mmCIF file as gemmi writes it, N, C-alpha and C atoms, coordinates in Angstrom:
data_model
loop_
_atom_site.group_PDB
_atom_site.id
_atom_site.type_symbol
_atom_site.label_atom_id
_atom_site.label_alt_id
_atom_site.label_comp_id
_atom_site.label_asym_id
_atom_site.label_entity_id
_atom_site.label_seq_id
_atom_site.pdbx_PDB_ins_code
_atom_site.Cartn_x
_atom_site.Cartn_y
_atom_site.Cartn_z
_atom_site.occupancy
_atom_site.B_iso_or_equiv
_atom_site.pdbx_formal_charge
_atom_site.auth_seq_id
_atom_site.auth_asym_id
_atom_site.pdbx_PDB_model_num
ATOM 1 N N . MET Axp A 1 ? 0.847 -1.169 0 1 0 ? 1 A 1
ATOM 2 C CA . MET Axp A 1 ? 0 0 0 1 0 ? 1 A 1
ATOM 3 C C . MET Axp A 1 ? 0.895 1.235 0 1 0 ? 1 A 1
ATOM 4 N N . TRP Axp A 2 ? 0.41 2.302 -0.644 1 0 ? 2 A 1
ATOM 5 C CA . TRP Axp A 2 ? 1.171 3.541 -0.766 1 0 ? 2 A 1
ATOM 6 C C . TRP Axp A 2 ? 0.449 4.704 -0.111 1 0 ? 2 A 1
ATOM 7 N N . LYS Axp A 3 ? 1.233 5.585 0.482 1 0 ? 3 A 1
ATOM 8 C CA . LYS Axp A 3 ? 0.729 6.862 0.977 1 0 ? 3 A 1
ATOM 9 C C . LYS Axp A 3 ? 1.339 7.937 0.086 1 0 ? 3 A 1
ATOM 10 N N . ILE Axp A 4 ? 0.475 8.673 -0.593 1 0 ? 4 A 1
ATOM 11 C CA . ILE Axp A 4 ? 0.916 9.732 -1.499 1 0 ? 4 A 1
ATOM 12 C C . ILE Axp A 4 ? 0.444 11.061 -0.92 1 0 ? 4 A 1
ATOM 13 N N . THR Axp A 5 ? 1.384 11.953 -0.684 1 0 ? 5 A 1
ATOM 14 C CA . THR Axp A 5 ? 1.068 13.265 -0.112 1 0 ? 5 A 1
ATOM 15 C C . THR Axp A 5 ? 1.312 14.326 -1.177 1 0 ? 5 A 1
ATOM 16 N N . LEU Axp A 6 ? 0.291 15.114 -1.421 1 0 ? 6 A 1
ATOM 17 C CA . LEU Axp A 6 ? 0.365 16.186 -2.413 1 0 ? 6 A 1
ATOM 18 C C . LEU Axp A 6 ? 0.279 17.531 -1.719 1 0 ? 6 A 1
ATOM 19 N N . LYS Axp A 7 ? 1.115 18.449 -2.093 1 0 ? 7 A 1
ATOM 20 C CA . LYS Axp A 7 ? 0.957 19.842 -1.699 1 0 ? 7 A 1
ATOM 21 C C . LYS Axp A 7 ? 0.14 20.492 -2.802 1 0 ? 7 A 1
ATOM 22 N N . VAL Axp A 8 ? -1.009 21.049 -2.432 1 0 ? 8 A 1
ATOM 23 C CA . VAL Axp A 8 ? -1.952 21.584 -3.417 1 0 ? 8 A 1
ATOM 24 C C . VAL Axp A 8 ? -2.198 23.063 -3.135 1 0 ? 8 A 1
ATOM 25 N N . ASP Axp A 9 ? -2.042 23.877 -4.171 1 0 ? 9 A 1
ATOM 26 C CA . ASP Axp A 9 ? -2.287 25.31 -4.064 1 0 ? 9 A 1
ATOM 27 C C . ASP Axp A 9 ? -3.674 25.617 -4.62 1 0 ? 9 A 1
ATOM 28 N N . GLY Axp A 10 ? -4.389 26.52 -3.953 1 0 ? 10 A 1
ATOM 29 C CA . GLY Axp A 10 ? -5.666 26.982 -4.452 1 0 ? 10 A 1
ATOM 30 C C . GLY Axp A 10 ? -6.867 26.562 -3.623 1 0 ? 10 A 1
ATOM 31 N N . MET Axp A 11 ? -6.681 25.64 -2.674 1 0 ? 11 A 1
ATOM 32 C CA . MET Axp A 11 ? -7.806 25.248 -1.821 1 0 ? 11 A 1
ATOM 33 C C . MET Axp A 11 ? -8.035 26.343 -0.781 1 0 ? 11 A 1
ATOM 34 N N . GLN Axp A 12 ? -9.279 26.844 -0.696 1 0 ? 12 A 1
ATOM 35 C CA . GLN Axp A 12 ? -9.603 27.934 0.22 1 0 ? 12 A 1
ATOM 36 C C . GLN Axp A 12 ? -10.595 27.55 1.305 1 0 ? 12 A 1
ATOM 37 N N . CYS Axp A 13 ? -11.297 26.42 1.122 1 0 ? 13 A 1
ATOM 38 C CA . CYS Axp A 13 ? -12.375 26.085 2.058 1 0 ? 13 A 1
ATOM 39 C C . CYS Axp A 13 ? -12.682 24.588 2.007 1 0 ? 13 A 1
ATOM 40 N N . GLY Axp A 14 ? -13.656 24.178 2.781 1 0 ? 14 A 1
ATOM 41 C CA . GLY Axp A 14 ? -14.063 22.784 2.82 1 0 ? 14 A 1
ATOM 42 C C . GLY Axp A 14 ? -14.607 22.285 1.488 1 0 ? 14 A 1
ATOM 43 N N . MET Axp A 15 ? -15.282 23.15 0.746 1 0 ? 15 A 1
ATOM 44 C CA . MET Axp A 15 ? -15.781 22.744 -0.568 1 0 ? 15 A 1
ATOM 45 C C . MET Axp A 15 ? -14.634 22.466 -1.531 1 0 ? 15 A 1
ATOM 46 N N . CYS Axp A 16 ? -13.57 23.246 -1.423 1 0 ? 16 A 1
ATOM 47 C CA . CYS Axp A 16 ? -12.381 23.002 -2.248 1 0 ? 16 A 1
ATOM 48 C C . CYS Axp A 16 ? -11.802 21.619 -1.925 1 0 ? 16 A 1
ATOM 49 N N . GLU Axp A 17 ? -11.739 21.3 -0.641 1 0 ? 17 A 1
ATOM 50 C CA . GLU Axp A 17 ? -11.257 19.98 -0.23 1 0 ? 17 A 1
ATOM 51 C C . GLU Axp A 17 ? -12.104 18.887 -0.865 1 0 ? 17 A 1
ATOM 52 N N . ALA Axp A 18 ? -13.43 19.065 -0.825 1 0 ? 18 A 1
ATOM 53 C CA . ALA Axp A 18 ? -14.338 18.077 -1.404 1 0 ? 18 A 1
ATOM 54 C C . ALA Axp A 18 ? -14.131 17.95 -2.914 1 0 ? 18 A 1
ATOM 55 N N . HIS Axp A 19 ? -13.917 19.058 -3.606 1 0 ? 19 A 1
ATOM 56 C CA . HIS Axp A 19 ? -13.683 19.022 -5.055 1 0 ? 19 A 1
ATOM 57 C C . HIS Axp A 19 ? -12.418 18.246 -5.38 1 0 ? 19 A 1
ATOM 58 N N . VAL Axp A 20 ? -11.349 18.488 -4.636 1 0 ? 20 A 1
ATOM 59 C CA . VAL Axp A 20 ? -10.095 17.778 -4.872 1 0 ? 20 A 1
ATOM 60 C C . VAL Axp A 20 ? -10.276 16.286 -4.58 1 0 ? 20 A 1
ATOM 61 N N . ASN Axp A 21 ? -10.905 15.97 -3.452 1 0 ? 21 A 1
ATOM 62 C CA . ASN Axp A 21 ? -11.133 14.564 -3.1 1 0 ? 21 A 1
ATOM 63 C C . ASN Axp A 21 ? -11.955 13.855 -4.175 1 0 ? 21 A 1
ATOM 64 N N . ASP Axp A 22 ? -13.012 14.501 -4.656 1 0 ? 22 A 1
ATOM 65 C CA . ASP Axp A 22 ? -13.857 13.907 -5.685 1 0 ? 22 A 1
ATOM 66 C C . ASP Axp A 22 ? -13.09 13.696 -6.988 1 0 ? 22 A 1
ATOM 67 N N . ALA Axp A 23 ? -12.248 14.645 -7.354 1 0 ? 23 A 1
ATOM 68 C CA . ALA Axp A 23 ? -11.455 14.515 -8.581 1 0 ? 23 A 1
ATOM 69 C C . ALA Axp A 23 ? -10.523 13.309 -8.498 1 0 ? 23 A 1
ATOM 70 N N . VAL Axp A 24 ? -9.914 13.111 -7.332 1 0 ? 24 A 1
ATOM 71 C CA . VAL Axp A 24 ? -9.011 11.966 -7.15 1 0 ? 24 A 1
ATOM 72 C C . VAL Axp A 24 ? -9.795 10.662 -7.2 1 0 ? 24 A 1
ATOM 73 N N . ARG Axp A 25 ? -10.933 10.616 -6.499 1 0 ? 25 A 1
ATOM 74 C CA . ARG Axp A 25 ? -11.751 9.388 -6.474 1 0 ? 25 A 1
ATOM 75 C C . ARG Axp A 25 ? -12.269 9.013 -7.855 1 0 ? 25 A 1
ATOM 76 N N . LYS Axp A 26 ? -12.623 10.009 -8.662 1 0 ? 26 A 1
ATOM 77 C CA . LYS Axp A 26 ? -13.15 9.737 -10.005 1 0 ? 26 A 1
ATOM 78 C C . LYS Axp A 26 ? -12.062 9.23 -10.948 1 0 ? 26 A 1
ATOM 79 N N . ALA Axp A 27 ? -10.83 9.667 -10.735 1 0 ? 27 A 1
ATOM 80 C CA . ALA Axp A 27 ? -9.747 9.333 -11.654 1 0 ? 27 A 1
ATOM 81 C C . ALA Axp A 27 ? -8.974 8.07 -11.273 1 0 ? 27 A 1
ATOM 82 N N . PHE Axp A 28 ? -9.019 7.689 -9.986 1 0 ? 28 A 1
ATOM 83 C CA . PHE Axp A 28 ? -8.182 6.579 -9.509 1 0 ? 28 A 1
ATOM 84 C C . PHE Axp A 28 ? -8.924 5.7 -8.514 1 0 ? 28 A 1
ATOM 85 N N . PRO Axp A 29 ? -8.578 4.408 -8.469 1 0 ? 29 A 1
ATOM 86 C CA . PRO Axp A 29 ? -9.156 3.509 -7.452 1 0 ? 29 A 1
ATOM 87 C C . PRO Axp A 29 ? -8.358 3.633 -6.149 1 0 ? 29 A 1
ATOM 88 N N . VAL Axp A 30 ? -8.765 4.533 -5.274 1 0 ? 30 A 1
ATOM 89 C CA . VAL Axp A 30 ? -8.025 4.784 -4.035 1 0 ? 30 A 1
ATOM 90 C C . VAL Axp A 30 ? -8.775 4.189 -2.844 1 0 ? 30 A 1
ATOM 91 N N . LYS Axp A 31 ? -8.035 3.874 -1.802 1 0 ? 31 A 1
ATOM 92 C CA . LYS Axp A 31 ? -8.638 3.388 -0.56 1 0 ? 31 A 1
ATOM 93 C C . LYS Axp A 31 ? -9.204 4.547 0.256 1 0 ? 31 A 1
ATOM 94 N N . LYS Axp A 32 ? -8.432 5.654 0.298 1 0 ? 32 A 1
ATOM 95 C CA . LYS Axp A 32 ? -8.83 6.806 1.105 1 0 ? 32 A 1
ATOM 96 C C . LYS Axp A 32 ? -8.16 8.053 0.544 1 0 ? 32 A 1
ATOM 97 N N . VAL Axp A 33 ? -8.879 9.168 0.596 1 0 ? 33 A 1
ATOM 98 C CA . VAL Axp A 33 ? -8.293 10.454 0.221 1 0 ? 33 A 1
ATOM 99 C C . VAL Axp A 33 ? -8.844 11.513 1.164 1 0 ? 33 A 1
ATOM 100 N N . THR Axp A 34 ? -7.953 12.322 1.714 1 0 ? 34 A 1
ATOM 101 C CA . THR Axp A 34 ? -8.35 13.424 2.582 1 0 ? 34 A 1
ATOM 102 C C . THR Axp A 34 ? -7.554 14.666 2.196 1 0 ? 34 A 1
ATOM 103 N N . SER Axp A 35 ? -8.209 15.806 2.291 1 0 ? 35 A 1
ATOM 104 C CA . SER Axp A 35 ? -7.556 17.07 1.959 1 0 ? 35 A 1
ATOM 105 C C . SER Axp A 35 ? -7.741 18.058 3.095 1 0 ? 35 A 1
ATOM 106 N N . SER Axp A 36 ? -6.793 18.981 3.214 1 0 ? 36 A 1
ATOM 107 C CA . SER Axp A 36 ? -6.869 20.062 4.192 1 0 ? 36 A 1
ATOM 108 C C . SER Axp A 36 ? -6.481 21.363 3.502 1 0 ? 36 A 1
ATOM 109 N N . HIS Axp A 37 ? -7.428 22.299 3.417 1 0 ? 37 A 1
ATOM 110 C CA . HIS Axp A 37 ? -7.093 23.591 2.823 1 0 ? 37 A 1
ATOM 111 C C . HIS Axp A 37 ? -6.161 24.376 3.73 1 0 ? 37 A 1
ATOM 112 N N . ALA Axp A 38 ? -6.266 24.176 5.043 1 0 ? 38 A 1
ATOM 113 C CA . ALA Axp A 38 ? -5.403 24.89 5.991 1 0 ? 38 A 1
ATOM 114 C C . ALA Axp A 38 ? -3.936 24.494 5.814 1 0 ? 38 A 1
ATOM 115 N N . ARG Axp A 39 ? -3.696 23.214 5.548 1 0 ? 39 A 1
ATOM 116 C CA . ARG Axp A 39 ? -2.32 22.735 5.336 1 0 ? 39 A 1
ATOM 117 C C . ARG Axp A 39 ? -1.927 22.753 3.864 1 0 ? 39 A 1
ATOM 118 N N . GLY Axp A 40 ? -2.907 22.942 2.982 1 0 ? 40 A 1
ATOM 119 C CA . GLY Axp A 40 ? -2.617 22.9 1.547 1 0 ? 40 A 1
ATOM 120 C C . GLY Axp A 40 ? -2.136 21.523 1.136 1 0 ? 40 A 1
ATOM 121 N N . GLU Axp A 41 ? -2.829 20.501 1.647 1 0 ? 41 A 1
ATOM 122 C CA . GLU Axp A 41 ? -2.324 19.134 1.491 1 0 ? 41 A 1
ATOM 123 C C . GLU Axp A 41 ? -3.454 18.154 1.2 1 0 ? 41 A 1
ATOM 124 N N . THR Axp A 42 ? -3.15 17.173 0.365 1 0 ? 42 A 1
ATOM 125 C CA . THR Axp A 42 ? -4.037 16.047 0.098 1 0 ? 42 A 1
ATOM 126 C C . THR Axp A 42 ? -3.243 14.769 0.327 1 0 ? 42 A 1
ATOM 127 N N . VAL Axp A 43 ? -3.826 13.83 1.077 1 0 ? 43 A 1
ATOM 128 C CA . VAL Axp A 43 ? -3.168 12.559 1.369 1 0 ? 43 A 1
ATOM 129 C C . VAL Axp A 43 ? -4.028 11.446 0.785 1 0 ? 43 A 1
ATOM 130 N N . ILE Axp A 44 ? -3.381 10.57 0.021 1 0 ? 44 A 1
ATOM 131 C CA . ILE Axp A 44 ? -4.069 9.469 -0.66 1 0 ? 44 A 1
ATOM 132 C C . ILE Axp A 44 ? -3.47 8.15 -0.186 1 0 ? 44 A 1
ATOM 133 N N . LEU Axp A 45 ? -4.327 7.19 0.15 1 0 ? 45 A 1
ATOM 134 C CA . LEU Axp A 45 ? -3.904 5.822 0.433 1 0 ? 45 A 1
ATOM 135 C C . LEU Axp A 45 ? -4.411 4.948 -0.701 1 0 ? 45 A 1
ATOM 136 N N . THR Axp A 46 ? -3.515 4.175 -1.295 1 0 ? 46 A 1
ATOM 137 C CA . THR Axp A 46 ? -3.866 3.365 -2.451 1 0 ? 46 A 1
ATOM 138 C C . THR Axp A 46 ? -3.045 2.082 -2.489 1 0 ? 46 A 1
ATOM 139 N N . ASP Axp A 47 ? -3.604 1.069 -3.109 1 0 ? 47 A 1
ATOM 140 C CA . ASP Axp A 47 ? -2.899 -0.206 -3.243 1 0 ? 47 A 1
ATOM 141 C C . ASP Axp A 47 ? -1.859 -0.17 -4.353 1 0 ? 47 A 1
ATOM 142 N N . GLN Axp A 48 ? -2.013 0.739 -5.293 1 0 ? 48 A 1
ATOM 143 C CA . GLN Axp A 48 ? -1.098 0.793 -6.428 1 0 ? 48 A 1
ATOM 144 C C . GLN Axp A 48 ? -0.501 2.185 -6.575 1 0 ? 48 A 1
ATOM 145 N N . ALA Axp A 49 ? 0.657 2.246 -7.185 1 0 ? 49 A 1
ATOM 146 C CA . ALA Axp A 49 ? 1.286 3.542 -7.452 1 0 ? 49 A 1
ATOM 147 C C . ALA Axp A 49 ? 0.437 4.289 -8.475 1 0 ? 49 A 1
ATOM 148 N N . LEU Axp A 50 ? 0.285 5.596 -8.294 1 0 ? 50 A 1
ATOM 149 C CA . LEU Axp A 50 ? -0.501 6.412 -9.209 1 0 ? 50 A 1
ATOM 150 C C . LEU Axp A 50 ? 0.431 7.268 -10.062 1 0 ? 50 A 1
ATOM 151 N N . ASP Axp A 51 ? 0.052 7.474 -11.299 1 0 ? 51 A 1
ATOM 152 C CA . ASP Axp A 51 ? 0.838 8.276 -12.215 1 0 ? 51 A 1
ATOM 153 C C . ASP Axp A 51 ? 0.795 9.746 -11.791 1 0 ? 51 A 1
ATOM 154 N N . GLU Axp A 52 ? 1.97 10.317 -11.562 1 0 ? 52 A 1
ATOM 155 C CA . GLU Axp A 52 ? 2.042 11.699 -11.06 1 0 ? 52 A 1
ATOM 156 C C . GLU Axp A 52 ? 1.435 12.693 -12.041 1 0 ? 52 A 1
ATOM 157 N N . GLN Axp A 53 ? 1.707 12.53 -13.322 1 0 ? 53 A 1
ATOM 158 C CA . GLN Axp A 53 ? 1.166 13.466 -14.308 1 0 ? 53 A 1
ATOM 159 C C . GLN Axp A 53 ? -0.359 13.396 -14.351 1 0 ? 53 A 1
ATOM 160 N N . ALA Axp A 54 ? -0.908 12.184 -14.246 1 0 ? 54 A 1
ATOM 161 C CA . ALA Axp A 54 ? -2.368 12.024 -14.248 1 0 ? 54 A 1
ATOM 162 C C . ALA Axp A 54 ? -2.977 12.638 -12.985 1 0 ? 54 A 1
ATOM 163 N N . LEU Axp A 55 ? -2.287 12.52 -11.848 1 0 ? 55 A 1
ATOM 164 C CA . LEU Axp A 55 ? -2.748 13.163 -10.609 1 0 ? 55 A 1
ATOM 165 C C . LEU Axp A 55 ? -2.797 14.676 -10.784 1 0 ? 55 A 1
ATOM 166 N N . ARG Axp A 56 ? -1.716 15.226 -11.308 1 0 ? 56 A 1
ATOM 167 C CA . ARG Axp A 56 ? -1.65 16.677 -11.526 1 0 ? 56 A 1
ATOM 168 C C . ARG Axp A 56 ? -2.769 17.143 -12.454 1 0 ? 56 A 1
ATOM 169 N N . GLN Axp A 57 ? -3.045 16.356 -13.495 1 0 ? 57 A 1
ATOM 170 C CA . GLN Axp A 57 ? -4.077 16.718 -14.456 1 0 ? 57 A 1
ATOM 171 C C . GLN Axp A 57 ? -5.471 16.638 -13.835 1 0 ? 57 A 1
ATOM 172 N N . ALA Axp A 58 ? -5.737 15.566 -13.079 1 0 ? 58 A 1
ATOM 173 C CA . ALA Axp A 58 ? -7.061 15.394 -12.461 1 0 ? 58 A 1
ATOM 174 C C . ALA Axp A 58 ? -7.364 16.538 -11.494 1 0 ? 58 A 1
ATOM 175 N N . ILE Axp A 59 ? -6.385 16.901 -10.685 1 0 ? 59 A 1
ATOM 176 C CA . ILE Axp A 59 ? -6.585 17.973 -9.711 1 0 ? 59 A 1
ATOM 177 C C . ILE Axp A 59 ? -6.559 19.336 -10.396 1 0 ? 59 A 1
ATOM 178 N N . GLY Axp A 60 ? -5.699 19.483 -11.379 1 0 ? 60 A 1
ATOM 179 C CA . GLY Axp A 60 ? -5.601 20.738 -12.116 1 0 ? 60 A 1
ATOM 180 C C . GLY Axp A 60 ? -6.855 21.083 -12.888 1 0 ? 60 A 1
ATOM 181 N N . SER Axp A 61 ? -7.613 20.072 -13.299 1 0 ? 61 A 1
ATOM 182 C CA . SER Axp A 61 ? -8.843 20.328 -14.054 1 0 ? 61 A 1
ATOM 183 C C . SER Axp A 61 ? -9.873 21.096 -13.218 1 0 ? 61 A 1
ATOM 184 N N . GLY Axp A 62 ? -9.72 21.058 -11.892 1 0 ? 62 A 1
ATOM 185 C CA . GLY Axp A 62 ? -10.619 21.798 -11.001 1 0 ? 62 A 1
ATOM 186 C C . GLY Axp A 62 ? -10.109 23.186 -10.661 1 0 ? 62 A 1
ATOM 187 N N . GLY Axp A 63 ? -8.969 23.558 -11.228 1 0 ? 63 A 1
ATOM 188 C CA . GLY Axp A 63 ? -8.427 24.887 -10.973 1 0 ? 63 A 1
ATOM 189 C C . GLY Axp A 63 ? -7.396 24.93 -9.854 1 0 ? 63 A 1
ATOM 190 N N . TYR Axp A 64 ? -6.975 23.778 -9.381 1 0 ? 64 A 1
ATOM 191 C CA . TYR Axp A 64 ? -5.977 23.703 -8.306 1 0 ? 64 A 1
ATOM 192 C C . TYR Axp A 64 ? -4.633 23.304 -8.904 1 0 ? 64 A 1
ATOM 193 N N . THR Axp A 65 ? -3.559 23.607 -8.203 1 0 ? 65 A 1
ATOM 194 C CA . THR Axp A 65 ? -2.221 23.315 -8.693 1 0 ? 65 A 1
ATOM 195 C C . THR Axp A 65 ? -1.497 22.4 -7.718 1 0 ? 65 A 1
ATOM 196 N N . VAL Axp A 66 ? -0.995 21.281 -8.215 1 0 ? 66 A 1
ATOM 197 C CA . VAL Axp A 66 ? -0.185 20.372 -7.402 1 0 ? 66 A 1
ATOM 198 C C . VAL Axp A 66 ? 1.238 20.905 -7.419 1 0 ? 66 A 1
ATOM 199 N N . ILE Axp A 67 ? 1.732 21.259 -6.241 1 0 ? 67 A 1
ATOM 200 C CA . ILE Axp A 67 ? 3.072 21.836 -6.122 1 0 ? 67 A 1
ATOM 201 C C . ILE Axp A 67 ? 4.125 20.745 -5.974 1 0 ? 67 A 1
ATOM 202 N N . SER Axp A 68 ? 3.807 19.71 -5.186 1 0 ? 68 A 1
ATOM 203 C CA . SER Axp A 68 ? 4.765 18.625 -4.997 1 0 ? 68 A 1
ATOM 204 C C . SER Axp A 68 ? 4.029 17.325 -4.702 1 0 ? 68 A 1
ATOM 205 N N . VAL Axp A 69 ? 4.726 16.22 -4.981 1 0 ? 69 A 1
ATOM 206 C CA . VAL Axp A 69 ? 4.184 14.877 -4.747 1 0 ? 69 A 1
ATOM 207 C C . VAL Axp A 69 ? 5.246 14.056 -4.04 1 0 ? 69 A 1
ATOM 208 N N . THR Axp A 70 ? 4.889 13.452 -2.91 1 0 ? 70 A 1
ATOM 209 C CA . THR Axp A 70 ? 5.802 12.525 -2.236 1 0 ? 70 A 1
ATOM 210 C C . THR Axp A 70 ? 5.081 11.196 -2.051 1 0 ? 70 A 1
ATOM 211 N N . ARG Axp A 71 ? 5.848 10.116 -2.203 1 0 ? 71 A 1
ATOM 212 C CA . ARG Axp A 71 ? 5.313 8.761 -2.05 1 0 ? 71 A 1
ATOM 213 C C . ARG Axp A 71 ? 6.108 8.028 -0.997 1 0 ? 71 A 1
ATOM 214 N N . GLU Axp A 72 ? 5.41 7.212 -0.233 1 0 ? 72 A 1
ATOM 215 C CA . GLU Axp A 72 ? 6.1 6.355 0.719 1 0 ? 72 A 1
ATOM 216 C C . GLU Axp A 72 ? 5.271 5.1 0.94 1 0 ? 72 A 1
ATOM 217 N N . PRO Axp A 73 ? 5.923 3.98 1.197 1 0 ? 73 A 1
ATOM 218 C CA . PRO Axp A 73 ? 5.166 2.765 1.515 1 0 ? 73 A 1
ATOM 219 C C . PRO Axp A 73 ? 4.346 3.002 2.777 1 0 ? 73 A 1
ATOM 220 N N . TYR Axp A 74 ? 3.164 2.409 2.82 1 0 ? 74 A 1
ATOM 221 C CA . TYR Axp A 74 ? 2.274 2.587 3.961 1 0 ? 74 A 1
ATOM 222 C C . TYR Axp A 74 ? 1.86 1.219 4.467 1 0 ? 74 A 1
ATOM 223 N N . GLU Axp A 75 ? 2.047 1.015 5.749 1 0 ? 75 A 1
ATOM 224 C CA . GLU Axp A 75 ? 1.63 -0.224 6.377 1 0 ? 75 A 1
ATOM 225 C C . GLU Axp A 75 ? 0.557 0.105 7.395 1 0 ? 75 A 1
ATOM 226 N N . LYS Axp A 76 ? -0.615 -0.435 7.166 1 0 ? 76 A 1
ATOM 227 C CA . LYS Axp A 76 ? -1.723 -0.181 8.081 1 0 ? 76 A 1
ATOM 228 C C . LYS Axp A 76 ? -1.468 -0.888 9.395 1 0 ? 76 A 1
ATOM 229 N N . HIS Axp A 77 ? -1.618 -0.16 10.476 1 0 ? 77 A 1
ATOM 230 C CA . HIS Axp A 77 ? -1.453 -0.733 11.802 1 0 ? 77 A 1
ATOM 231 C C . HIS Axp A 77 ? -2.813 -1.017 12.389 1 0 ? 77 A 1
ATOM 232 N N . GLY Axp A 78 ? -2.864 -2.028 13.229 1 0 ? 78 A 1
ATOM 233 C CA . GLY Axp A 78 ? -4.123 -2.403 13.844 1 0 ? 78 A 1
ATOM 234 C C . GLY Axp A 78 ? -4.605 -1.385 14.854 1 0 ? 78 A 1
ATOM 235 N N . LEU Axp A 79 ? -5.656 -1.715 15.514 1 0 ? 79 A 1
ATOM 236 C CA . LEU Axp A 79 ? -6.299 -0.836 16.487 1 0 ? 79 A 1
ATOM 237 C C . LEU Axp A 79 ? -5.327 -0.357 17.559 1 0 ? 79 A 1
ATOM 238 N N . LEU Axp A 80 ? -4.388 -1.204 17.934 1 0 ? 80 A 1
ATOM 239 C CA . LEU Axp A 80 ? -3.437 -0.855 18.996 1 0 ? 80 A 1
ATOM 240 C C . LEU Axp A 80 ? -2.092 -0.41 18.433 1 0 ? 80 A 1
ATOM 241 N N . GLY Axp A 81 ? -2.088 0.061 17.184 1 0 ? 81 A 1
ATOM 242 C CA . GLY Axp A 81 ? -0.861 0.612 16.606 1 0 ? 81 A 1
ATOM 243 C C . GLY Axp A 81 ? 0.193 -0.428 16.318 1 0 ? 81 A 1
ATOM 244 N N . GLY Axp A 82 ? -0.188 -1.654 16.09 1 0 ? 82 A 1
ATOM 245 C CA . GLY Axp A 82 ? 0.764 -2.684 15.73 1 0 ? 82 A 1
ATOM 246 C C . GLY Axp A 82 ? 1.556 -3.234 16.895 1 0 ? 82 A 1
ATOM 247 N N . LEU Axp A 83 ? 1.039 -3.109 18.12 1 0 ? 83 A 1
ATOM 248 C CA . LEU Axp A 83 ? 1.766 -3.609 19.292 1 0 ? 83 A 1
ATOM 249 C C . LEU Axp A 83 ? 1.876 -5.141 19.301 1 0 ? 83 A 1
ATOM 250 N N . PHE Axp A 84 ? 0.934 -5.802 18.686 1 0 ? 84 A 1
ATOM 251 C CA . PHE Axp A 84 ? 0.904 -7.267 18.722 1 0 ? 84 A 1
ATOM 252 C C . PHE Axp A 84 ? 1.141 -7.848 17.331 1 0 ? 84 A 1
ATOM 253 N N . LYS Axp A 85 ? 2.328 -7.705 16.832 1 0 ? 85 A 1
ATOM 254 C CA . LYS Axp A 85 ? 2.662 -8.213 15.488 1 0 ? 85 A 1
ATOM 255 C C . LYS Axp A 85 ? 3.032 -9.666 15.557 1 0 ? 85 A 1
């Protein structure tokens, strides 16, 4: 599983967050997507790597600009934070 963090410019409110989240969900099969206009950030959890250019295009079509993209492997931890592995 992958955690992809995007720095997004142009989000001003909760509706902007919803627009970005919807654009990502429509373009890609993601497990979870959350956005914060206060942090200027969108975080995506997905089983597969996503094409960066396609991400930029999907979000850009709504009038927002992806400033940066970072990827890292993501391991879901259980209810107790993985204490009992």
